[in-house]
N, C-alpha and C positions, 0 to 999 in steps of 0.2 A: 886541725889537720893540713899537713901542707906537702907539696909534691916532693916524692913521686907516689906517696899514698893516696892524695889527692888528683884526680886527675878530671878537670870539668870536661873535657872532651868526651869522657864515656858519655854524658848525656846529652850530648849532640849529634852522635854518629850516625843516627838514622831520624827520617822524618816523623816516624811513628811516635819515637820516645820525643822529640822536640816538642810535638803537638800534645802529648800527654803532659809534659811538663810546663807547658806554657802559663805563665802568669795571667796575663792580662789578655781578656776575650773581647772582641766586639762583634756583634751579631746584628741582623737587620733590626731586630727589637730596640736597639739602643739609638737608632738614628731617628732624627726628626726632620721631615723634609719641608723646606720653605715652599709656600705654593703662593704666587702672585696671581690675584683673582681681578680681572678687569671688567668694568661696565660695558655693556654692549653685547653683540651677539657674534658666534663665529669667529672667535678671536683667537688666536693661536701666533703668538708673535715672540721670536727669539729676543732676548736682551742684546743690545748693541755692545754691552760692556761685559757680559758673563755667558760665554759660550755654551750652549746646553740648557740653558735656562730661560723658560719660557713664561709669557704673560697668557692666560686663558680666562675667557669668558666662561660663567658659570655652565654653559650648554656644552663646554669643550672640556669639561674636569673630568668625565668618564674615562678616558684612555688614561691620563697619568693616576688617576686615585685607583683605577683596578690594578694597573701596575705596581703601585706601591704594596696595595694588599696582596698580591699574588707573590711580591718577593716578601712579605712579612715585616715591613718597614712600620716600626712602632706608631708614628706619630706625623702629623703635618702642622706646620706653623702658616697661619692664613695671612697675608698681607692684602688690603685692599687697595687697590687704584682706581680712583675716582675719573669720571670725565671731566669734572670741574673743580679747580681750587680756588680757593677764597681766603681773606685773612682770619675767618671765625670757623673754616675746618667744618663747614655745615653738612657736606657729603659724609663726614664719620659717625654722623649721628641720624641719619636718615633711616626712617622704620623700616624700610624697603631697601635698604643698603645692600651693597654687593657681599659683603660678608655674611650677613643672615642668609641669604639664597645660597650661597657657596655653602654654608654649614649643613641646610636642609640635603642638598645634593648629595654631599659626603654620608651624611648619615644613612640615606638611602642606597648609596652604592657600596659602602663598606662600613657599617655600623661599628666593627670592632676595631677601626683606627683611631687613637685618640687624636682630639682636635684642639687646636690650641689656637688663639686669635692675638695677633699684634694690637695692643692698646696704645696706640700711639698716633700722632696726627701729621707728621712731617709729611707724609704722602699728600694729605688734605690741604696742606697751607699753601698760599701762593708764594709764600717767602720760604718755605722749605724748613722752618724751626718745627721744634717739638711741642710748640705751645702758643697759647695766644699771645701776642705782642701789646704791650703798653709803653709809649714812649721808648720804642727801639728796644726794650727789653723784654724777655719772657715773663708773663706774669703768672708765677708759680700757682695761685690759689685759685685764679679763675681758670686755669687750665686743669686742677683738680676736679673740678666741676664737670669740666667736658670728658675728661677721661672716664670718669664715674658712670657718665649717662652712656658712653660709648660700650663699657663693660656691661651694663645691665641689658644694652640691646643685644650684645653677643650672647648672655647668659640665658635671656628669655628664648633665644633660637638653637639652644641646646649645646652650647660648647662645654667641652670639659674642663678647659683651663684658659684664665685671659693672663696676657702677659703686659703688664704694664712697662713700656719701654722709653717712656719721655723723660725719664731723669728729673722727675720734679720730686720735689723733699714732700713726704707723706702720703705719696701715692698709693701705696701698697695699704695703708690704714684706713685712708677715705674710701678706697674702692671695695676693701673687706665689708667696712661698716654698711655702705649703701646697698651692696649684693646680699648682706643679711638681713637689712631692714625691708628689701623687697621680696623676701623669702626665698632668695636664692643662695642657700646656705652650701649646697652641694656643689657649687661651682668654685674650682681651686684657682690659686694666685701662682703663677710662675714669675717671680721678681725678677727683673733686669737689675741685679743690685750693684754689680760693679760693670758699668758701661764706661768703657775708655773712649776718650777723644783721640781716636787712631788711624792711623794712615791705613791700617788695614780694613777699617770700615768705612772711611768716608770717600772711597773711590766711588763713581757713579753706580747706582744699582737699579733692578727694574723699578723699585717703589718710589725712586725720587729721580728718575731720569729727566733730566732738563732744569733741574735746581740745582746749582753748581756754586759754590764759593760759600757756601753757609759755614760760619763760625759757631760752632755748639761749645765752645770752650767754657762758657758760664754755667753749663749744667751737665757736662760730660766730664769725665775723669781725667785729671792728669797722668799720662801713662807713669809718671816718676812713682806715683803713690801706691802703697801696698795698705797701710795702716786705715786710710781713708776707707779702702775696700770692705775691711773688715768691719769699721764703723757702720757702714752703708749696710753691710749683711746683718749684722746685728739689731739694727732697727727695722730692716724688712721682717726677719724673723718674729721681733717683739710686735710689729704690726699684723702680723698672721700670714706671711706668705707660706705656701706649701712647698715651693722649690725655689732656689737659687740658681741665677745665671750669669755668667761672666761671659762678656762679650767685647773684643774678640778673645778667641780661646788660645790659639798657639803660643803667640807672644806672652800670653799671660798664665802660663801653666803654674808658675809659682803661687799665683793668686788662687787658681783652683785648689790647689794642695792646701794652702793656709784654710780656706774657707771650708774644705772638705774636714780638715781637721778640728775646726773649732766648734762647728755647728752641725748638727745630728739631723739634718734635713738634706734630701736629695740636692745634688748639683748638677746644672745642665751647662755645658760648655757650647758655647755658639763660633762657630768656625766661620770668621767674616769672608766677605766677599774678595777682598783683597788676598787672603790666603788660597781661595779657589782659582782665582787669575793667575797667581804666582806658579802653582802648579801645571796648569795648562799652559801658560807660557813658556816655561822651562821645558817640559814634555814636546810642544811642538817643534822647538829648536832640537830635540834630540838629545838633550843635554843631561835628563835625567829619565827614569823609567816612571813615566807617569802614575800608574796603577800603583806600584811598589811606594812611591812617593805619596800617594793619596791614603793607603792603607798604614803606612807608618805614622803620618799625622794624626789619624783618627784613633790610632792605638795610643799615640803620647797622650792626647786629651783624656782617654778612658784611665790610661795609667796614672795620670795626676789626680784622679778621684772623681771624674763627671760619670755621673750614672747613664747620662744621656747627651747626646751630641746633635745640635743643628748643624746640619751641612748642606752646602748646594751640590756636593757629591753624593747625595743619597741615593738617587737614581744607581750610578754607576758602581757604588760601593756595594749597594745590595745585590747588585747582579753577580757581583765578584764573590761575596759571602754565599752564595747561593749555587755556586759552581759544585 
């Protein structure tokens, strides 16, 4: 059918028609809110690099968690921030660590919220790398042992999904096998399958403030590669991943599309800190409508094939969606 028989504007002329025919929908249940949990008490500290994003101590989680629950946000992704960092990331595997205490608090405050924990140690190491160093190189296999121990601790404290994000070869399979051996087979794995060495992620963030200039190119992916992302996704599915993540999301929508089309598992897009900062920066200057840009970016990630979106915009986006 061609013009004048076909007139596309007929389906756009009223807001109610446009809403009825909208192909892609984002709801609060699709959002995953990163929460940065610090050791100590009475801590609520805004990040120097991410306006509106805070570090909370466990005793201050009540306010954000209850608001997220009231807004209908689907899940939280927890990042631990220790008091001390060392070369062996000892705080990452403390039995009484901050993540375990945060999980207990969230389960009490809002048991309906899905809990996901970051299983990575860059925030716990003094050098800022995602693994243990040997001869100035990350030791892949030694790091697997550490990640598995970390995952077991989180699982024993009731997490729904662990998310290995260290970009170590074999991390999903090693963690899956360890969890199963410990009788923790109900805990799922959100694999950070395509994690790129991206400028949208490497800007300072609340988990690694103070650790700058760390080059992760030997274990995070080259932004030029997509077949490599498909190989990594395939391996993670074979190793037992329940969901796959692409990080960051917005500059890698084509990767989300390809993985979505190739593998019959849920896809999560992680909208990186750089994406959040760009929207805030240009909105502050009055160059764009920040709210519209935020929602358009989230729609793009969902339209590409992501079932869920990790975003620092979770609070403000959920408020918009609840109007």
